C-alpha positions in Angstrom: -10.4 12.5 5.4 -9.1 11.0 2.1 -6.2 12.8 0.4 -6.4 13.9 -3.2 -3.3 11.8 -3.8 -4.2 8.5 -5.3 -1.6 6.7 -3.2 -2.6 7.5 0.4 -5.3 8.7 2.7 -5.0 11.6 5.2 -6.9 11.6 8.5 -6.3 13.4 11.8 -6.6 11.9 15.3 -6.3 13.2 18.8 -4.7 10.3 20.6 -1.4 10.9 22.5 1.6 9.0 21.2 3.8 7.0 23.6 6.6 9.7 23.3 4.2 12.4 24.4 3.7 14.0 20.9 0.2 14.6 19.6 -0.6 12.9 16.3 -3.4 15.4 15.8 -0.7 18.0 15.1 0.2 16.2 11.9 -1.8 13.9 9.5 -1.7 10.1 9.6 -1.0 9.2 6.0 -1.9 5.6 5.0 -0.5 4.2 1.8 -2.5 1.2 0.3 -0.6 -1.4 -1.6 -1.6 -4.6 -3.4 0.9 -7.3 -4.5 -0.5 -9.3 -7.4 0.2 -11.7 -10.2 -1.1 -10.4 -13.6 -3.6 -13.2 -13.8 -5.2 -12.0 -10.5 -5.4 -8.3 -11.4 -9.1 -8.5 -12.2 -9.9 -9.9 -8.8 -7.8 -7.2 -7.2 -9.5 -4.4 -9.0 -12.9 -5.8 -8.1 -11.9 -6.1 -4.4 -10.6 -2.5 -4.4 -13.8 -1.2 -6.0 -16.0 -3.1 -3.5 -13.9 -1.9 -0.5 -13.9 1.8 -1.5 -10.1 1.7 -2.0 -9.8 1.8 -5.8 -8.8 5.5 -5.9 -6.2 5.2 -3.2 -4.4 1.9 -3.8 -1.1 1.2 -5.7 -1.1 -2.2 -7.5 2.4 -3.7 -7.6 3.4 -6.8 -9.7 4.5 -9.7 -7.5 7.9 -11.3 -7.8 7.5 -14.6 -9.7 9.0 -17.8 -8.2 10.7 -18.4 -11.6 12.6 -15.2 -10.9 14.2 -16.5 -7.7 17.9 -17.3 -8.3 18.6 -20.0 -5.7 22.2 -20.4 -6.8 23.0 -16.7 -6.5 21.2 -16.4 -3.1 23.2 -19.4 -1.7 26.5 -18.0 -3.1 25.8 -14.8 -1.3 24.9 -16.7 1.9 21.4 -15.3 1.9 19.5 -18.6 2.5 19.7 -20.1 5.9 17.0 -22.8 5.6 17.2 -25.6 3.1 13.4 -26.2 3.3 12.5 -22.9 1.8 10.9 -23.1 -1.6 11.0 -20.5 -4.4 7.4 -19.4 -3.9 8.1 -18.5 -0.2 11.2 -16.4 -1.2 9.3 -14.7 -4.0 6.4 -13.9 -1.6 8.9 -12.3 0.8 10.6 -10.3 -2.0 7.2 -9.1 -3.1 6.3 -7.8 0.3 9.7 -6.2 0.8 9.3 -4.4 -2.5 6.1 -2.7 -1.4 7.5 -2.0 2.0 10.4 -0.2 0.3 7.9 1.8 -1.7 6.2 2.7 1.6 9.5 3.8 3.2 10.6 5.7 0.2 7.5 7.9 0.3 8.3 10.1 3.3 4.8 11.5 3.5 3.4 8.2 4.6 3.2 7.1 8.2 1.4 3.7 7.7 0.9 1.2 5.0 -1.9 -1.3 4.5 -0.8 -4.2 2.3 -2.9 -6.8 0.5 -2.1 -9.9 -1.5 -4.0 -10.8 -4.6 -6.4 -13.3 -3.1 -7.8 -11.0 -0.4 -11.6 -10.6 0.2 -13.4 -8.9 3.1 -14.7 -11.2 5.8 -18.4 -11.1 5.1 -19.4 -11.4 8.8 -17.3 -8.4 9.7 -18.5 -6.4 6.7 -22.1 -7.0 7.7 -21.3 -5.9 11.2 -19.7 -2.7 10.1 -22.6 -2.0 7.8 -25.1 -2.7 10.6 -23.1 -0.3 12.9 -23.4 2.4 10.3 -27.1 1.8 9.9 -27.6 2.0 13.7 -25.9 5.4 13.6 -28.2 6.6 10.9 -25.6 6.5 8.1 -26.7 3.5 6.1 -26.6 5.1 2.6 -25.2 3.1 -0.2 -22.1 5.4 -0.3 -21.3 5.1 3.4 -22.0 1.4 3.4 -19.5 0.8 0.6 -16.8 2.7 2.6 -17.1 1.1 6.0 -13.8 -0.7 5.5 -12.1 2.7 4.9 -13.4 4.0 8.2 -12.2 0.9 10.0 -8.7 1.2 8.5 -8.5 4.8 9.7 -9.5 3.8 13.3 -7.1 0.9 13.3 -4.2 3.1 12.1 -4.7 5.4 15.0 -4.3 2.6 17.6 -0.6 2.4 16.7 -0.2 5.5 18.8 -2.1 4.2 21.8 -1.0 0.6 21.7 2.5 1.1 20.2 2.3 -1.6 17.6 4.7 -1.9 14.6 2.4 -4.2 12.6 -1.3 -5.3 12.7 -2.4 -8.6 11.1 -5.9 -8.1 9.6 -6.2 -11.6 8.2 -4.4 -14.0 10.6 -4.6 -17.7 10.1 -3.7 -20.8 12.2 -3.2 -18.7 15.3 -3.3 -20.1 18.8 -6.4 -18.1 19.7 -6.7 -19.7 23.1 -3.8 -17.5 24.3 -5.0 -14.2 22.8 -4.6 -11.2 25.1 -7.2 -8.5 24.6 -5.8 -5.0 24.1 -8.7 -2.9 22.7 -12.1 -3.1 21.3 -12.8 -1.5 17.9 -15.6 1.1 18.2 -16.6 1.3 14.5 -17.9 -2.3 14.8 -19.7 -1.9 18.2 -23.1 -2.8 16.9 -24.6 -5.3 19.3 -27.5 -6.5 17.3 -26.1 -10.0 17.0 -24.3 -12.6 19.1 -21.0 -12.3 17.3 -17.9 -11.7 19.5 -16.7 -8.0 19.5 -14.1 -6.9 17.0 -10.9 -6.3 19.0 -7.2 -6.0 18.8 -5.3 -8.7 20.5 -1.7 -9.7 21.2 -1.5 -13.2 19.8 1.1 -15.9 19.6 1.2 -17.1 16.0 -0.5 -14.7 13.6 0.3 -16.4 10.3 -0.7 -15.3 6.8 0.2 -12.1 5.1 -2.8 -11.4 2.8 -3.8 -8.3 4.8 -1.8 -6.3 7.3 -0.8 -2.8 8.4 2.7 -1.5 9.1 4.1 1.6 10.6 7.4 3.0 9.2 9.3 1.5 12.2 7.7 -1.8 11.6 8.6 -1.8 7.9 12.2 -0.8 8.7 12.4 -3.7 11.2 11.3 -6.2 8.5 13.6 -4.8 5.8 16.6 -4.9 8.1 16.9 -8.7 7.8 18.7 -9.7 4.7 18.9 -13.5 5.1 16.0 -15.8 4.2 15.5 -18.1 7.3 11.7 -18.8 7.1 8.6 -17.9 5.3 7.6 -14.2 5.7 4.7 -14.9 8.1 6.7 -17.2 10.3 9.5 -14.7 10.4 7.1 -12.1 11.8 5.9 -14.5 14.4 9.4 -15.2 15.5 10.4 -11.5 15.6 7.3 -10.8 17.7 8.2 -13.6 20.1 11.6 -12.2 20.7 10.4 -8.6 21.0 11.9 -7.3 17.8 8.5 -6.5 16.3 5.3 -5.5 18.1 2.9 -7.5 15.8 -0.7 -7.6 16.9 -3.9 -9.0 15.3 -7.5 -8.0 14.8 -10.1 -10.7 15.6 -12.4 -11.8 14.1 -10.1 -11.2 11.1 -11.2 -8.5 8.8 -10.1 -10.1 5.6 -10.3 -13.7 4.3 -8.7 -15.3 1.2 -10.5 -16.2 -2.0 -9.3 -19.7 -2.1 -12.3 -21.0 -4.1 -11.3 -18.9 -7.1 -8.7 -20.8 -9.0 -7.6 -23.2 -6.3 -5.2 -20.9 -4.4 -2.2 -21.8 -6.5 -3.0 -18.9 -8.8 -2.2 -16.4 -6.1 1.3 -15.4 -4.9 1.3 -18.1 -2.2 1.9 -21.4 -3.8 1.5 -23.7 -0.8 -2.1 -22.8 0.1 -5.1 -24.5 -1.3 -8.3 -24.6 0.8 -9.5 -21.7 3.0 -7.3 -21.3 6.0 -8.9 -21.0 9.4 -8.3 -18.1 11.7 -7.5 -20.3 14.6 -5.6 -23.5 14.8 -8.0 -26.5 15.0 -7.6 -28.3 18.3 -7.5 -31.8 16.8 -4.6 -32.8 19.1 -4.8 -30.6 22.2 -1.8 -32.2 24.0 0.5 -31.6 21.0 -0.8 -28.1 20.3 -0.4 -27.1 24.0 3.2 -28.4 23.8 3.8 -26.3 20.7 2.2 -23.2 22.4 4.7 -23.6 25.3 7.6 -23.9 22.8 6.9 -21.0 20.4 4.9 -18.4 22.5 6.7 -15.9 24.6 6.6 -16.6 28.4 5.2 -13.0 29.0 2.3 -13.6 26.6 1.4 -16.9 28.2 1.5 -15.3 31.7 -0.9 -12.5 30.5 -3.2 -15.1 28.9 -3.2 -17.2 32.1 -2.0 -20.3 30.1 -0.9 -23.2 32.3 
């Protein structure tokens, strides 16, 4: 059930949390946040309207790369990687700003965060709409809010799976070593040959244009005060070392609108063309070597990777 507050939704679930408490005894409150440059605001507003989120999302201005003070950050020993560029630091600061907004609102239990180039994955959206139609709820109203229902279902899995974060738009991941954790029931329609929508533990879930966080997850991310890598790489590294339980949804629920304005208009300056969900296997030997280098041993054992 959506809350009257324009900043979050309120929905009750019956799953049992890992600590033995019952989430159904209190509401799961999901705050929706979008980080945007002013020039992308029209796209953001259109996305929120089409996704059924326009009455519940908070749009937050992104930190500009021109606002990053490298000299000051270096003087304060806050940069530990000479290859980082201003856009990457600005992107991290933008995400940390909305995560602090999330943490400061003590009524919220989860946040879903979008960047200003986000668009729904059309294949997943069609599947969700078809699933609603199969269940006899294919009205225009219900069809336009299928993503809201999916977000509610995914948020509840933080109790059953114990994740801190859930990447809804991963890119360049090593999908060959995905470990299946749970299928998503709201996309269970089997009228096509597409793979089932599911939550997986993956090795390298890059990209930050769409993700969910619990309060614990946000606090983990905000704890680090030194810039060592781009935000998506840092999450992958934290997941590898067990500091962040960061899972993914596949097929990804959200893509990026790279065709509109060439990518450089969004808050990520280094991206241009559409980014694939899975790393292309153009050099299998080199990729397998990198998988062994950056993926945790426990994940590779579960995936049966040799």
